[in-house]
Structures are given as C-alpha cells and as structure tokens.
C-alpha positions in Angstrom: -28.5 2.4 9.5 -25.2 1.5 9.6 -25.1 -0.4 6.2 -25.8 2.5 4.6 -23.2 4.6 6.4 -20.8 1.6 5.3 -22.3 2.2 1.4 -21.8 5.8 1.3 -18.3 5.6 3.1 -17.2 2.9 0.8 -18.5 4.8 -1.9 -16.7 7.9 -1.1 -13.3 5.8 -1.2 -14.0 4.7 -4.5 -14.8 8.6 -6.0 -11.4 9.5 -3.7 -9.5 6.5 -5.7 -10.8 6.9 -9.6 -8.5 10.0 -9.2 -5.4 7.9 -8.7 -3.9 5.5 -10.9 -4.5 1.7 -9.8 -2.0 -0.5 -11.0 -1.0 -4.5 -10.3 2.1 -5.1 -8.4 2.7 -7.9 -10.8 2.9 -7.9 -14.8 1.2 -10.9 -15.5 1.6 -13.8 -13.0 2.7 -13.6 -9.1 5.8 -16.2 -8.8 5.4 -18.5 -6.2 1.7 -17.5 -5.8 -1.0 -20.7 -5.7 -4.6 -20.4 -7.9 -6.8 -18.7 -5.6 -9.6 -20.4 -3.8 -13.2 -19.4 -5.1 -13.7 -18.4 -1.5 -10.5 -16.2 -1.0 -12.2 -13.2 -1.7 -10.7 -9.7 -1.3 -12.7 -7.2 1.5 -12.9 -4.1 2.2 -14.6 -2.8 5.8 -15.7 0.0 7.0 -14.6 -0.5 10.7 -17.2 1.6 13.5 -14.3 4.1 13.8 -14.6 5.0 10.0 -11.2 3.6 9.1 -11.3 1.6 6.0 -9.8 -2.5 6.7 -8.9 -4.7 3.6 -8.5 -8.5 4.0 -7.8 -11.2 1.8 -5.8 -9.7 -0.7 -4.5 -12.6 -3.3 -3.7 -9.3 -6.4 -1.4 -6.8 -5.0 -1.6 -3.2 -6.2 -0.1 0.2 -5.9 -2.6 3.2 -5.8 -0.2 6.2 -7.4 -0.6 9.7 -5.5 1.4 11.5 -7.9 2.7 15.6 -6.3 1.1 18.0 -8.1 3.5 19.0 -10.8 4.2 22.9 -9.2 5.6 21.5 -5.8 7.1 17.8 -6.8 10.4 17.4 -5.0 11.4 14.3 -7.1 11.4 12.7 -3.6 8.7 9.0 -3.8 7.3 7.1 -0.7 6.1 3.7 -0.6 3.5 3.7 2.5 2.5 -0.1 3.8 0.0 0.0 6.4 -0.7 -2.1 9.6 -2.8 -4.9 10.4 -0.7 -7.8 12.3 -0.2 -9.6 9.2 -4.3 -9.7 9.1 -5.7 -7.4 7.1 -5.1 -3.5 5.9 -5.2 -0.6 7.3 -5.8 1.2 4.1 -7.1 4.6 5.0 -5.9 6.1 8.2 -2.5 4.3 7.3 -2.2 4.4 3.6 -4.4 7.2 1.4 -4.5 9.5 4.6 -0.8 9.6 4.6 -0.2 9.3 1.1 -2.3 13.0 0.8 -0.2 14.6 3.3 2.8 14.0 1.7 1.2 15.3 -2.0 1.0 18.2 0.1 4.9 18.7 0.3 5.9 18.0 -3.1 6.3 14.4 -2.2 4.8 11.5 -4.4 3.2 8.2 -2.5 2.4 4.9 -3.5 0.0 3.2 -1.3 1.2 -0.8 -1.2 -2.1 -2.8 -1.2 0.2 -6.3 -0.3 -0.5 -9.8 -0.3 -1.3 -11.2 3.6 0.5 -14.2 4.3 -1.7 -17.1 3.7 -1.2 -20.7 2.9 -4.3 -20.8 0.9 -2.8 -18.5 -1.6 1.0 -18.7 -1.1 3.3 -21.3 -1.9 5.2 -20.2 0.7 3.5 -17.3 3.1 6.7 -16.5 5.0 9.0 -14.6 2.1 5.8 -14.2 0.4 5.3 -9.9 2.0 9.5 -9.8 1.3 8.4 -10.8 -2.2 6.0 -8.3 -2.7 8.1 -5.3 -0.8 11.2 -5.9 -3.3 8.5 -5.9 -5.9 7.5 -2.3 -5.3 10.2 -0.6 -4.8 11.5 -2.4 -8.0 8.1 -1.2 -9.9 8.8 2.3 -8.6 12.5 2.8 -9.6 11.9 1.6 -12.5 9.3 3.6 -13.6 10.6 6.6 -11.7 11.3 8.8 -15.1 7.2 8.1 -15.7 6.0 9.6 -12.5 8.4 12.4 -12.1 10.4 11.1 -9.7 14.2 10.5 -9.0 15.4 6.6 -8.5 18.0 7.7 -5.7 14.9 9.5 -3.8 12.7 6.3 -3.1 11.5 5.8 0.2 9.6 3.0 2.1 7.0 3.5 4.8 5.4 1.2 7.4 3.0 1.1 10.5 2.7 -1.7 12.9 2.8 -4.9 11.2 3.4 -2.7 8.2 7.0 -1.2 9.7 7.6 -4.7 9.8 6.9 -5.3 6.8 8.8 -2.0 5.4 12.0 -3.2 8.3 12.6 -6.4 6.1 13.1 -4.5 3.0 14.9 -2.6 4.6 16.8 -5.3 6.3 17.6 -7.9 3.1 16.9 -6.3 -0.1 19.6 -7.8 -1.7 18.0 -11.4 -0.8 16.3 -11.5 -4.2 12.5 -13.1 -4.1 11.4 -11.5 -7.4 12.5 -11.6 -10.9 14.8 -8.7 -11.8 16.6 -9.2 -15.5 17.5 -4.8 -15.1 19.4 -5.7 -12.2 18.0 -2.6 -10.4 18.9 -2.0 -7.3 16.2 -2.6 -4.5 17.3 -1.0 -1.5 15.5 1.8 -0.4 16.9 5.1 0.1 15.7 5.9 3.8 12.2 4.8 5.7 9.6 6.0 7.7 8.7 3.1 10.8 5.7 4.4 12.9 5.1 2.3 16.1 6.3 -0.9 14.1 6.8 -4.4 14.8 10.8 -5.4 14.6 11.9 -8.3 16.8 10.6 -11.4 16.6 13.0 -12.2 19.7 12.4 -9.8 22.0 9.4 -7.6 22.8 7.3 -9.8 20.3 4.0 -9.2 18.8 3.0 -12.6 19.0 -0.1 -12.1 16.6 1.7 -10.6 13.5 4.8 -13.2 14.4 2.0 -16.1 14.0 0.8 -14.9 11.0 3.7 -14.4 9.0 6.0 -17.4 10.4 3.0 -19.7 11.4 2.8 -21.1 15.2 5.6 -22.2 16.0 9.0 -20.6 13.9 12.4 -21.7 13.9 14.7 -20.1 16.0 16.8 -19.3 12.6 13.5 -17.6 11.2 12.9 -15.6 14.0 16.3 -14.1 14.1 16.0 -13.3 10.1 13.1 -11.4 10.6 14.0 -9.5 13.4 15.6 -6.1 11.6 17.8 -5.3 14.2 19.9 -8.6 13.9 20.7 -7.5 10.3 21.9 -4.4 9.9 24.5 -3.5 8.2 27.0 -0.8 7.0 24.5 -0.2 3.8 21.5 0.0 5.3 19.8 2.6 5.0 18.8 5.8 7.1 15.7 5.5 9.5 13.1 7.8 11.4 11.0 6.4 13.9 7.9 7.0 15.9 6.2 5.5 19.0 4.5 5.8 22.0 5.8 4.8 25.6 2.6 3.2 26.2 1.8 1.5 23.4 0.4 -1.9 25.0 -0.2 -3.8 21.8 3.3 -3.1 20.1 5.7 -1.7 22.7 7.9 0.8 21.7 11.2 -1.3 22.6 10.4 -2.7 18.9 11.9 1.0 17.8 14.7 1.3 20.6 16.1 -1.9 19.5 16.1 -1.1 15.9 17.2 2.8 16.5 20.3 1.0 18.7 21.7 -1.1 15.9 21.4 1.3 13.7 23.1 3.7 15.4 25.8 1.1 16.4 26.2 1.1 12.7 26.5 4.6 12.1 23.7 4.6 10.2 21.6 7.7 10.2 18.9 7.3 13.0 16.7 9.0 14.6 13.3 8.4 16.7 10.5 10.3 18.0 9.1 8.9 21.3 5.8 10.2 22.6 4.9 10.0 26.2 1.0 8.7 25.7 -0.9 7.4 22.6 -1.1 3.8 22.7 -1.2 2.4 19.5 -2.7 2.9 15.8 -2.7 6.9 15.7 -2.0 7.4 12.8 -1.3 10.5 11.7 -2.7 12.2 14.9 -1.6 11.2 18.3 -4.2 13.4 19.8 -2.8 13.1 22.8 -0.2 15.4 22.4 0.1 18.9 20.4 3.1 17.6 18.5 2.7 16.2 15.1 5.5 13.7 14.2 4.6 14.2 10.5 6.6 17.6 11.1 9.3 16.0 12.8 9.6 13.6 9.5 9.6 16.1 6.8 12.7 18.2 9.2 14.6 14.7 9.2 13.5 14.3 5.8 15.5 18.0 4.9 17.9 17.0 7.1 18.8 13.6 4.7 18.8 16.0 1.6 15.5 13.7 0.6 
C-alpha cells in the first residue's frame, strides 16, 4: 500500500511539472564537475509527511513557474529548497512556494542544485556558490524571454537553502562561473526562511560538515558565514524564523539581520514564538501568514 501511494504521489508530481519548463542550469559541460559514477543516481522519494525529497543531484536544473500574464508584475524569484546540503525538500520548500508566488504575479524558478559531494565535484566547497551564481546568470540573461525585469530578480532559501542563498548574497562578486557578458550576479533582494547563516556562532554542524568537511579551516568558516561578509552593496533581506527552532537556532537570522542594519541595508525579520524547523509555507502554531508579510515587504521595497 505504501509503495502504491508513493507511485501515485510521484505520478502527480510528474503531471504537475509537465506543465512547467525544466531547463538545465548549465549549457553543456558543468565547470569543475567530475564524471558522475554509475552508482551516483538522482533519487526522488516521498517522505512520511507526503513531501518530496531529492538526493544525489548531479545535473542541476531550474523549473520555471511563469506568472499568469494578466497579473505578472515583472518580479522573479529563484527558490532554493533546504535539506542540510544532503537532500532537497523539493515540494514544500520549492514547488509549493513557486505556486504561491505565481498567484501574486511573481515568476518563480525552483532550483534543483547540486549537493556538495567529492564524488561529482572537483571542489565541493564552492560547488553550491557556483550553482547559485549560474542560476541568477541564467535568469537575468533570459529575463525578456520570461517577461521579467532584470532589476527585480531575487533569491529565496529555506534552512540550508537559506545558507545557499545567503552565500550568493554575500559573494556574488567572487566569480565561480563563466560570465562572458559580464552580467551582474547580485540578487536584487533575498528572503531567508529559518536559514543557516553562521559557521562561527549557533552552528548547524550537519550543514557545515556536508559543505566544508569534518574539520574546516577557520578562514572557510568565516567566508561561509554571510553575516561576516556584508557590505553597503548587499541587497535587502527578509527573514522568518521560529524562536523554538532546535535544528537551526534563530540566532542565525538575528546575526545577519543585525549585520545588515549595521551597514544601513534594508532588512526585516519576523520571529514566531513557536513552530520549530521546516514548516515551509504554513506554521501551524500561529495565525500569522509569513508569506503575506513577505508580500507587504516586497511592495514596500518596490519589488
């Protein structure tokens, strides 16, 4: 019965995504990639709570959710699911969120990024930053094709996907990809939902180990702590976190929010009293819809 349910849910996902364009993140060979071993096979499975988890991604893609033309605002967002750099929570932190953005006229791109692995990457530490840069390069380069404005492209991440997005926010100038057109890789805004931020304070050790290895140098921990790499050109950021999050302490969001304020960068943060970690769009402990707060913030920021 469980096997049958899994097949049904996977079939529903396939049917749903057929309506969306899925495009490779890279045109041709992936820079810095090793040949993928035969045993390294991408896997999508349905978790016990009905959400979809993707592992062993070697060919990164973006799934395009174009906003309906009659309500399209020209704004776009790249969505980065979480999963501790060991998996991708692809539905409740990805495609479900994209549909919610479509309903308000925002085009969304759900990023299926490579998870750091020595099996498929020459340098797994910088592989995720490379994919983040390539995603915004691809979206901005093709902005006209998707009816979006090149100056209204943001990035959003959940949990470790929040770390992934925050690394681009902090290091968009540290070029890790081919960019012959010299396209600006700076996101115009970011939304970080219960994100991992710091590898120096309130550390989520699993995320750090998956990205940097078991004994990373202090210099690497500093580089990949976005709050320590803010400057006056860092884009504005919106945060959501629960104070009782035992997986990724909410101090992560507070650290970066504080760093942004010190540099006079527009930022806002909403902290739930309860909700734990990984609640996605719906925190069942509260009547407050954080997505509506994000919409209000985007309007205030003129996105």
